[in-house]
C-alpha positions, 0 to 999 in steps of 0.5 A: 533331180537326182538327189545326189549333191552336185559336188558328187556330180564333178567330171574326174580328169585322169593325171599323168606322171610328172604333173604339177596340180593344185590340191587342198590342204589338208586333203579333205573336202572341207570348204576351210582348206588352203591350196597347195601344189603337188606333183604327180608320181603314179603311172596315168596307165597303170594306176591313175586311169584304174582307181581315179587316184594318184600318188603324189609328193608334195611341192613346197617353199624352197625357203622352208628347212630341207629334207633328204631327197628334196629336189628342187625345180628348175623350170619354175615356169614350165611347172606352173609355180610362181616361186622357187619351190622343191618337190619333198620326198613326203608321198600320199594319194589323192582322189582325184575329185579334190584335186582343184587343178593342173597348173603345170608338168615338169621339164625333162631335166627336172623329171631325171632329177625326181627319178634320182631322188625316188630310186634313192628313196625307194631302191632297196624294194627294186 
């Protein structure tokens, strides 16, 4: 036995931009957390594979108060979501070892909306 805890031996998966994943909240490896959906935004080739982390956006219930640049997810089934949801431009990076699972991916129409929202949010830096 190597002495490395089994949690450290977990295989990491590299995610693609526009994958919908389930992540622990508050984003720790604690056994006491809730699972929430998130959207992978960063490039598999240029970022995710290199650092084994992804830049993500929060996905929340469409019932919550709106934020600027929220994007309503139109194709819930393709995204793997069961209730009306929005992508919220609350961005964070997360180690792939903490991702619970991939549950879906965004439709082409939803991807276009996300790109437009990100361009508005970050447009001054391009």
